MIBA-847378 format. One record per residue (C-alpha): residue number from 1; x, y, z. Coordinates in steps of 0.1 Angstrom, whole numbers. Layout:
(r NUM (X Y Z)),
...
# end
This chain:
(r 1 (0 0 0)),
(r 2 (12 35 -8)),
(r 3 (22 60 20)),
(r 4 (0 91 18)),
(r 5 (10 124 33)),
(r 6 (3 161 31)),
(r 7 (35 176 16)),
(r 8 (47 199 -10)),
(r 9 (62 181 -41)),
(r 10 (99 181 -47)),
(r 11 (113 192 -80)),
(r 12 (114 156 -91)),
(r 13 (78 151 -81)),
(r 14 (68 182 -101)),
(r 15 (85 166 -131)),
(r 16 (63 135 -127)),
(r 17 (31 155 -120)),
(r 18 (38 177 -150)),
(r 19 (44 147 -173)),
(r 20 (10 133 -163)),
(r 21 (-10 166 -164)),
(r 22 (2 174 -199)),
(r 23 (-18 143 -210)),
(r 24 (-50 150 -192)),
(r 25 (-82 163 -207)),
(r 26 (-82 193 -183)),
(r 27 (-47 206 -188)),
(r 28 (-32 194 -221)),
(r 29 (2 210 -227)),
(r 30 (3 228 -193)),
(r 31 (38 243 -188)),
(r 32 (60 229 -160)),
(r 33 (63 264 -145)),
(r 34 (25 266 -141)),
(r 35 (24 232 -124)),
(r 36 (51 242 -100)),
(r 37 (34 275 -92)),
(r 38 (0 258 -87)),
(r 39 (16 233 -63)),
(r 40 (33 262 -44)),
(r 41 (0 279 -39)),
(r 42 (-20 248 -29)),
(r 43 (-23 222 -1)),
(r 44 (-9 191 -17)),
(r 45 (-11 154 -9)),
(r 46 (13 128 -23)),
(r 47 (12 90 -24)),
(r 48 (45 73 -25)),
(r 49 (54 36 -31)),
(r 50 (78 16 -10)),
(r 51 (108 31 -27)),
(r 52 (95 67 -21)),
(r 53 (85 73 -57)),
(r 54 (54 94 -64)),
(r 55 (25 73 -75)),
(r 56 (-4 97 -68)),
(r 57 (-11 133 -62)),
(r 58 (-39 158 -55)),
(r 59 (-42 194 -45)),
(r 60 (-67 218 -30)),
(r 61 (-70 255 -36)),
(r 62 (-86 271 -6)),
(r 63 (-91 302 16)),
(r 64 (-91 278 45)),
(r 65 (-122 294 59)),
(r 66 (-152 289 35)),
(r 67 (-142 272 2)),
(r 68 (-120 245 -13)),
(r 69 (-115 236 -50)),
(r 70 (-102 200 -54)),
(r 71 (-80 196 -85)),
(r 72 (-54 176 -103)),
(r 73 (-62 143 -87)),
(r 74 (-39 118 -105)),
(r 75 (-29 82 -99)),
(r 76 (-1 68 -121)),
(r 77 (-8 39 -144)),
(r 78 (-4 6 -128)),
(r 79 (-17 20 -95)),
(r 80 (-52 30 -107)),
(r 81 (-84 12 -97)),
(r 82 (-72 4 -61)),
(r 83 (-88 33 -43)),
(r 84 (-57 54 -42)),
(r 85 (-74 85 -57)),
(r 86 (-101 83 -31)),
(r 87 (-76 80 -3)),
(r 88 (-58 111 -16)),
(r 89 (-90 131 -15)),
(r 90 (-100 117 19)),
(r 91 (-66 128 33)),
(r 92 (-73 163 20)),
(r 93 (-108 163 35)),
(r 94 (-94 154 69)),
(r 95 (-67 182 68)),
(r 96 (-70 203 99)),
(r 97 (-70 236 79)),
(r 98 (-99 224 57)),
(r 99 (-125 217 84)),
(r 100 (-158 235 86)),
(r 101 (-157 248 51)),
(r 102 (-191 259 35)),
(r 103 (-183 243 1)),
(r 104 (-160 220 -17)),
(r 105 (-160 219 -55)),
(r 106 (-144 199 -82)),
(r 107 (-148 193 -119)),
(r 108 (-147 158 -134)),
(r 109 (-156 144 -168)),
(r 110 (-154 107 -159)),
(r 111 (-146 100 -122)),
(r 112 (-179 106 -105)),
(r 113 (-176 71 -90)),
(r 114 (-145 81 -72)),
(r 115 (-160 112 -56)),
(r 116 (-196 102 -48)),
(r 117 (-186 79 -19)),
(r 118 (-167 109 -4)),
(r 119 (-198 130 -2)),
(r 120 (-195 149 -35)),
(r 121 (-229 154 -53)),
(r 122 (-239 174 -84)),
(r 123 (-241 211 -79)),
(r 124 (-275 221 -65)),
(r 125 (-281 251 -86)),
(r 126 (-256 251 -116)),
(r 127 (-274 281 -130)),
(r 128 (-260 302 -102)),
(r 129 (-224 294 -112)),
(r 130 (-206 313 -138)),
(r 131 (-171 311 -153)),
(r 132 (-145 327 -175)),
(r 133 (-129 298 -194)),
(r 134 (-98 301 -215)),
(r 135 (-103 273 -239)),
(r 136 (-66 273 -250)),
(r 137 (-46 282 -219)),
(r 138 (-16 262 -228)),
(r 139 (-18 262 -266)),
(r 140 (-41 231 -268)),
(r 141 (-79 231 -262)),
(r 142 (-89 219 -228)),
(r 143 (-123 202 -225)),
# end
């Protein structure tokens, strides 16, 4: 089983996270500098294998008082389908600075089954939410 801990990623970890994120539907082509800056400004959780290598990652953007945005939940190939993503999220949900928040949000295209058991539900009133979306933030369209 992987060891999961709240920690900031090392430079080598950012390399792995970046390599995975560039292939996702939500951040194709994301620059490494953007990944590093996002990690620096987030609460991060990392799963490591027995040798200490990164096998999973997630982060939360939060004001630590009312709101948290869960993002970039990734599990490396070969480790998927074993509940690791759910454990990463659960670890963030239990973080002492993220207790008593009014709202947690996330966006997912295909992992609803990961998040529903953790209490996530569809947004009650999606018509109340608005966005500004840059469809080509890293030179490739994000969906």
